[in-house]
Residue frames relative to the residue before (quaternion, step in Angstrom):
aa qw qx qy qz dx dy dz
L 1.0000 0.0000 0.0000 0.0000 0.00 0.00 0.00
H 0.3225 -0.7201 0.5959 0.1495 3.53 -0.91 1.29
D 0.5355 -0.6378 0.4386 0.3377 3.50 -0.95 0.71
L 0.1581 -0.8443 0.5106 0.0386 3.64 -0.41 1.12
G 0.5707 -0.4682 0.4306 0.5193 3.45 1.36 -0.36
E 0.6806 -0.5731 0.3161 0.3292 3.45 -1.11 0.78
E 0.6938 0.4726 -0.2599 0.4773 3.53 0.96 -1.03
R 0.6542 0.4925 -0.2851 0.4983 3.68 0.88 -0.94
N 0.6548 0.5100 -0.3282 0.4510 3.58 0.88 -0.91
G 0.6332 0.5083 -0.3226 0.4864 3.60 1.10 -0.62
R 0.6248 0.5058 -0.3448 0.4847 3.60 0.95 -0.76
W 0.6181 0.5667 -0.3187 0.4418 3.67 0.96 -1.00
R 0.7074 0.4529 -0.2685 0.4715 3.60 0.86 -1.01
H 0.6251 0.5443 -0.3226 0.4571 3.60 1.07 -0.70
E 0.6949 0.4769 -0.2823 0.4582 3.52 0.94 -0.85
L 0.6223 0.5395 -0.3222 0.4668 3.47 1.12 -0.80
D 0.6192 0.5815 -0.3066 0.4295 3.46 1.12 -0.78
G 0.6002 0.5289 -0.3003 0.5194 3.50 1.34 -0.92
V 0.6768 0.4685 -0.3489 0.4480 3.63 0.72 -0.64
F 0.6105 0.5239 -0.3411 0.4863 3.59 1.04 -0.63
S 0.6673 0.4730 -0.3355 0.4674 3.59 0.81 -0.77
A 0.6309 0.5147 -0.3439 0.4679 3.68 1.00 -0.73
L 0.6573 0.4709 -0.3393 0.4806 3.65 0.89 -0.69
D 0.6410 0.5149 -0.3571 0.4433 3.57 0.95 -0.75
A 0.6006 0.5540 -0.3034 0.4902 3.62 1.10 -0.80
F 0.6348 0.5327 -0.2978 0.4739 3.51 0.92 -0.93
A 0.0998 -0.8589 0.4907 0.1078 3.59 0.97 -0.86
P 0.0434 -0.8268 0.5608 0.0077 3.60 0.21 1.25
R 0.0713 0.8201 -0.5576 0.1071 3.41 -0.06 1.39
G 0.6718 0.4721 -0.3527 0.4488 3.60 -1.22 0.37
D 0.7443 -0.2796 0.3395 0.5025 3.40 -1.23 -0.83
V 0.0184 0.8260 -0.5623 0.0342 3.57 -0.52 1.14
L 0.1869 -0.7691 0.6019 0.1058 3.60 -0.95 0.93
E 0.0930 -0.7802 0.6159 0.0581 3.56 -0.87 1.02
L 0.1847 -0.7586 0.6164 0.1021 3.58 -0.86 1.04
A 0.8382 0.0993 -0.1522 0.5141 3.48 -1.20 1.06
Y 0.0945 0.8543 -0.5086 0.0515 3.64 0.66 0.98
G 0.3102 -0.8029 0.4753 0.1822 3.58 1.21 -0.04
T 0.8343 -0.1609 0.1694 0.4994 3.50 -0.81 -1.07
G 0.5797 -0.6467 0.3414 0.3594 3.65 1.24 0.02
E 0.3800 0.7462 -0.4888 0.2448 3.66 1.28 -0.05
W 0.7345 0.4194 -0.2495 0.4715 3.62 0.94 -0.84
T 0.5305 0.6381 -0.3864 0.4026 3.45 1.38 -0.55
I 0.6138 0.5813 -0.3152 0.4312 3.49 0.95 -1.09
R 0.7116 0.4619 -0.2737 0.4532 3.50 0.75 -1.13
L 0.6186 0.5428 -0.3373 0.4571 3.64 1.03 -0.68
A 0.6707 0.5614 -0.2665 0.4050 3.47 0.99 -0.95
E 0.5135 0.6460 -0.3782 0.4195 3.47 1.44 -0.42
S 0.8200 0.2648 -0.0976 0.4979 3.63 0.72 -0.97
A 0.6411 0.5645 -0.3327 0.3996 3.58 1.17 -0.52
T 0.4765 -0.6224 0.4992 0.3692 3.52 -1.16 0.37
R 0.7820 -0.0863 0.0668 0.6136 3.49 1.10 -0.81
V 0.1408 -0.7764 0.6068 0.0962 3.53 -1.07 0.78
V 0.0911 -0.7550 0.6477 0.0454 3.52 -1.06 0.92
G 0.1919 -0.8167 0.5442 0.0079 3.49 -0.61 1.36
V 0.0548 -0.7571 0.6460 0.0803 3.68 -1.03 0.78
D 0.1328 0.7536 -0.6370 0.0925 3.53 -1.17 0.89
A 0.5350 -0.6968 0.3991 0.2628 3.56 -0.99 0.72
A 0.7355 0.4553 -0.2268 0.4475 3.46 1.33 -0.58
P 0.4337 -0.7287 0.4709 0.2432 3.59 -0.58 1.06
E 0.5934 0.5388 -0.3362 0.4944 3.61 1.17 -0.73
M 0.6201 0.5372 -0.3531 0.4497 3.67 0.88 -0.66
R 0.6353 0.5557 -0.3065 0.4401 3.58 1.05 -0.86
K 0.6297 0.5284 -0.3053 0.4807 3.48 1.05 -0.89
L 0.6741 0.4946 -0.2826 0.4702 3.58 0.80 -0.95
A 0.6744 0.4661 -0.2946 0.4911 3.65 0.78 -0.96
L 0.6244 0.5219 -0.3745 0.4445 3.69 0.81 -0.81
A 0.6552 0.5135 -0.3145 0.4562 3.64 0.79 -0.98
K 0.6800 0.4718 -0.2983 0.4755 3.65 0.85 -0.84
L 0.6707 0.4769 -0.3248 0.4660 3.62 0.91 -0.74
Q 0.6352 0.5019 -0.3463 0.4740 3.61 1.06 -0.65
D 0.6458 0.5031 -0.3302 0.4700 3.60 0.92 -0.71
A 0.6962 0.4161 -0.2876 0.5094 3.65 1.05 -0.62
G 0.5035 -0.6673 0.4558 0.3057 3.67 1.07 0.04
K 0.5156 0.6329 -0.4654 0.3422 3.64 0.96 0.57
S 0.1544 -0.8329 0.5315 -0.0042 3.45 -0.66 1.35
N 0.6213 0.5755 -0.3073 0.4339 3.55 1.29 -0.32
V 0.5641 0.5784 -0.3647 0.4628 3.61 1.16 0.64
E 0.0717 -0.7336 0.6741 0.0481 3.59 -1.07 0.93
L 0.1448 -0.7881 0.5938 0.0734 3.63 -0.81 1.07
R 0.1201 -0.7869 0.6040 0.0402 3.55 -0.94 0.92
V 0.2607 -0.7314 0.6003 0.1915 3.43 -1.34 0.37
D 0.1902 0.7776 -0.5665 0.1958 3.62 -0.70 1.19
D 0.5174 -0.5895 0.5129 0.3490 3.62 -1.20 0.30
L 0.2955 -0.7994 0.4841 0.1981 3.56 -0.36 1.18
F 0.5662 0.5772 -0.3792 0.4500 3.59 1.29 -0.26
S 0.7610 0.3172 -0.1886 0.5335 3.67 1.12 -0.49
W 0.4706 0.7092 -0.4159 0.3202 3.54 1.29 -0.48
Q 0.0740 -0.7524 0.6532 0.0414 3.52 -1.37 0.78
P 0.4612 -0.6725 0.4719 0.3351 3.70 -0.67 0.84
D 0.2674 -0.7565 0.5846 0.1203 3.57 -1.14 0.81
Q 0.7670 0.1071 -0.1553 0.6133 3.54 1.15 0.29
D 0.4677 -0.6726 0.4882 0.3009 3.63 -1.25 0.09
Y 0.2451 -0.8112 0.5262 0.0703 3.56 -1.18 0.75
D 0.5349 -0.5919 0.4766 0.3694 3.69 -1.07 0.32
V 0.8203 0.0847 0.0173 0.5654 3.58 1.06 -0.80
V 0.0891 -0.7479 0.6547 0.0640 3.50 -1.13 0.72
F 0.0019 0.8090 -0.5869 0.0323 3.57 -0.80 1.11
F 0.0925 0.7895 -0.6066 0.0120 3.49 -1.17 0.61
A 0.1810 -0.8031 0.5655 0.0497 3.64 -0.91 0.92
F 0.8572 -0.0151 -0.0431 0.5130 3.48 -0.83 1.11
W 0.4924 0.6701 -0.4111 0.3735 3.54 1.07 0.79
L 0.6200 0.5846 -0.3497 0.3893 3.53 1.06 -0.83
S 0.6485 0.5257 -0.3243 0.4448 3.63 1.04 -0.80
H 0.6197 0.5345 -0.3407 0.4629 3.64 1.31 -0.19
V 0.6150 0.5729 -0.3583 0.4064 3.64 1.28 -0.34
P 0.3648 -0.7151 0.5453 0.2414 3.59 -0.66 0.95
E 0.6134 -0.5732 0.3767 0.3916 3.53 -1.04 0.63
S 0.5960 0.5906 -0.3546 0.4126 3.63 1.05 -0.59
H 0.7296 0.3858 -0.2163 0.5215 3.55 1.21 -0.60
T 0.4465 0.7554 -0.4237 0.2246 3.63 1.18 -0.18
D 0.6582 0.5032 -0.3246 0.4563 3.59 0.91 -0.86
R 0.6281 0.5378 -0.3164 0.4649 3.55 0.96 -0.95
F 0.6699 0.5175 -0.3222 0.4237 3.48 0.80 -1.03
W 0.7309 0.4274 -0.2643 0.4618 3.64 0.75 -1.02
R 0.5833 0.5151 -0.4166 0.4699 3.60 1.11 -0.29
S 0.6417 0.5071 -0.3468 0.4592 3.57 0.95 -0.56
V 0.6040 0.5108 -0.3702 0.4870 3.65 1.11 -0.66
H 0.6178 0.5375 -0.3467 0.4574 3.61 0.92 -0.90
D 0.7242 0.4712 -0.2605 0.4309 3.55 0.64 -1.15
A 0.6772 0.5022 -0.3003 0.4461 3.53 1.07 -0.56
L 0.6575 0.4948 -0.3197 0.4697 3.58 1.27 -0.16
R 0.4466 -0.6043 0.5763 0.3212 3.53 -1.12 0.64
P 0.6388 -0.5106 0.4033 0.4106 3.55 -1.28 0.31
G 0.7945 0.2227 -0.2114 0.5240 3.46 -0.59 1.07
G 0.3938 0.7486 -0.4089 0.3426 3.50 1.52 0.04
R 0.3091 -0.7753 0.5279 0.1572 3.60 -0.98 0.64
F 0.0823 -0.7481 0.6465 0.1250 3.60 -1.36 0.21
F 0.1481 -0.7231 0.6735 0.0386 3.39 -1.46 0.50
L 0.0257 -0.7775 0.6271 -0.0406 3.56 -1.03 1.02
V 0.1053 -0.7579 0.6418 0.0518 3.35 -1.35 0.63
D 0.1215 0.7944 -0.5881 0.0907 3.59 -1.10 0.83
A 0.6322 -0.5242 0.4198 0.3863 3.42 -1.36 0.25
A 0.5179 -0.6443 0.4681 0.3123 3.56 -1.08 0.86
R 0.6666 -0.5140 0.3629 0.3996 3.64 -1.28 0.58
A 0.6694 0.4989 -0.3711 0.4064 3.62 0.83 -0.68
V 0.5998 0.5492 -0.3465 0.4676 3.54 1.16 -0.65
L 0.7001 0.4630 -0.3062 0.4491 3.57 0.79 -0.97
D 0.5932 0.5816 -0.3452 0.4367 3.58 1.11 -0.75
R 0.6626 0.5112 -0.2932 0.4623 3.57 0.96 -0.98
N 0.8032 0.3946 -0.1833 0.4069 3.54 0.77 -1.02
V 0.5975 0.6222 -0.3401 0.3745 3.51 1.31 -0.40
I 0.1473 -0.7643 0.6128 0.1366 3.56 -1.03 0.61
H 0.2555 -0.7922 0.5332 0.1513 3.65 -0.48 0.96
D 0.4441 -0.6889 0.5102 0.2606 3.54 -0.84 1.10
R 0.5503 -0.6205 0.4800 0.2860 3.39 -1.33 0.57
R 0.4707 0.5993 -0.5044 0.4061 3.50 0.28 1.37
P 0.7185 -0.4101 0.2822 0.4857 3.58 -1.12 0.26
P 0.4514 -0.6956 0.4610 0.3159 3.69 -0.74 0.78
D 0.1917 0.7562 -0.6181 0.0969 3.55 -1.04 0.87
R 0.6884 -0.4910 0.3099 0.4347 3.60 -1.14 0.11
E 0.6468 0.5250 -0.3212 0.4504 3.55 1.25 -0.40
S 0.6496 0.6265 -0.2986 0.3104 3.70 1.08 -0.44
A 0.5754 0.6181 -0.4006 0.3555 3.65 1.12 -0.12
T 0.0366 0.7917 -0.6038 0.0851 3.42 -0.76 1.20
E 0.2763 -0.7655 0.5577 0.1633 3.52 -1.12 0.61
L 0.4094 -0.6988 0.5415 0.2256 3.50 -0.91 0.86
R 0.0431 -0.7836 0.6198 0.0053 3.58 -0.81 1.02
R 0.1377 -0.7912 0.5906 0.0790 3.68 -0.74 0.95
L 0.3411 -0.7270 0.5699 0.1742 3.62 -0.86 1.02
E 0.6578 -0.4970 0.3734 0.4252 3.58 -1.29 0.40
D 0.7278 0.4654 -0.2805 0.4185 3.59 0.96 -0.71
G 0.6050 -0.5793 0.3091 0.4504 3.55 1.43 0.32
R 0.5610 0.5620 -0.4883 0.3619 3.69 0.91 -0.07
E 0.2364 -0.7558 0.6011 0.1076 3.50 -1.26 0.69
F 0.0844 0.8002 -0.5937 0.0091 3.44 -1.23 0.59
R 0.3945 -0.7455 0.4815 0.2383 3.63 -1.00 0.50
I 0.1042 -0.7805 0.6138 0.0578 3.48 -1.13 0.85
F 0.4992 -0.6747 0.4216 0.3433 3.57 -0.90 0.78
K 0.0510 0.7632 -0.6439 0.0179 3.59 -1.04 0.65
R 0.0080 -0.8048 0.5889 -0.0728 3.49 -1.08 1.08
A 0.3263 -0.7416 0.5506 0.2008 3.56 -0.71 0.93
F 0.1885 -0.7740 0.5869 0.1445 3.66 -1.13 0.36
E 0.4248 -0.6662 0.5455 0.2795 3.48 -1.26 0.42
P 0.4776 -0.7131 0.4312 0.2783 3.72 -0.54 1.14
D 0.7184 0.4669 -0.2835 0.4307 3.52 0.82 -1.09
R 0.6485 0.5165 -0.3217 0.4573 3.52 0.97 -0.84
L 0.6745 0.5099 -0.3201 0.4273 3.51 0.96 -0.94
A 0.6044 0.5619 -0.3268 0.4606 3.62 1.10 -0.88
R 0.6627 0.5116 -0.2979 0.4586 3.53 0.96 -0.77
D 0.6663 0.5006 -0.2777 0.4778 3.48 0.91 -1.02
L 0.6671 0.4884 -0.3210 0.4620 3.68 0.87 -0.78
R 0.6383 0.5276 -0.3078 0.4685 3.57 1.05 -0.70
D 0.7846 0.4239 -0.1745 0.4176 3.47 0.82 -1.14
H 0.7865 0.3072 -0.1151 0.5232 3.47 1.18 -0.75
H 0.8010 0.3443 -0.1284 0.4727 3.64 1.00 -0.59
G 0.4993 -0.6813 0.4509 0.2884 3.62 1.08 -0.03
L 0.6450 0.5305 -0.3160 0.4503 3.54 1.16 0.38
G 0.3070 -0.7390 0.5854 0.1301 3.48 -0.81 1.11
A 0.0832 0.8160 -0.5645 0.0927 3.70 -0.75 0.91
S 0.0687 -0.7294 0.6769 0.0713 3.53 -1.25 0.50
F 0.1707 -0.8133 0.5487 0.0916 3.63 -1.11 0.60
V 0.1316 -0.7675 0.6235 0.0702 3.61 -0.99 0.70
E 0.2588 -0.7350 0.6172 0.1091 3.38 -1.24 1.07
T 0.3984 -0.7754 0.4343 0.2269 3.58 -0.57 1.08
G 0.7061 -0.3640 0.2635 0.5473 3.52 1.16 -0.36
E 0.8372 -0.0678 0.0633 0.5390 3.75 -0.03 -1.22
F 0.8500 0.3585 -0.1086 0.3704 3.37 0.78 -1.13
F 0.8276 0.2016 -0.0564 0.5209 3.64 0.91 -0.75
I 0.0983 -0.7223 0.6723 0.1293 3.45 -1.46 0.32
Y 0.0384 -0.7903 0.6089 0.0560 3.58 -1.06 0.72
G 0.1767 -0.7810 0.5946 0.0724 3.54 -1.17 0.60
L 0.0278 0.7874 -0.6154 -0.0247 3.60 -1.07 0.51
G 0.1037 0.7957 -0.5818 0.1329 3.54 -1.09 0.73
R 0.2816 -0.7515 0.5654 0.1902 3.46 -1.32 -0.30
R 0.5753 -0.5332 0.5064 0.3580 3.53 -1.37 0.25
T 0.2939 -0.7916 0.5245 0.1092 3.56 -0.53 1.14
């Protein structure tokens, strides 16, 4: 959390609590697949209600951080894997697929393949839940490279504590357009909720 000032920090926490409540109501039970588990913050929450959680992330250093958090939290029903999510294919099916702050990292050229993988990872009737930053947040944080504008050009500047800088890809999505695309092309029914200023979450199932 960047310091947004006392008032906006409070709104950020309130909206995040709303996302947590929605995920709790969604109740990710059974076999749960988490894509891009990062440091494991969401993994711990998933492990509370899931029979088993399998996580996939591209960064080995994230796996080490997440494993340490899971051990501290006493969660033993989690298996964390390292794989490239842009080429990864599911090797089994799941009751639930979950991903937080990952969809905005998927370039449009990879979107169809990504959603096919989500579909294929779900059992018939299986469900998914996603969380991401709201469009307004992405628009404030994104720096557009000096090239002809297109949907592949949005990158965000990240600065490390040692002063090094690097860019990561960030892309907002239109909830209504995405819901139509998932329904018409990927066999996934979905609905999306914008929490206010900071977050958007979506939930749905394989039809």
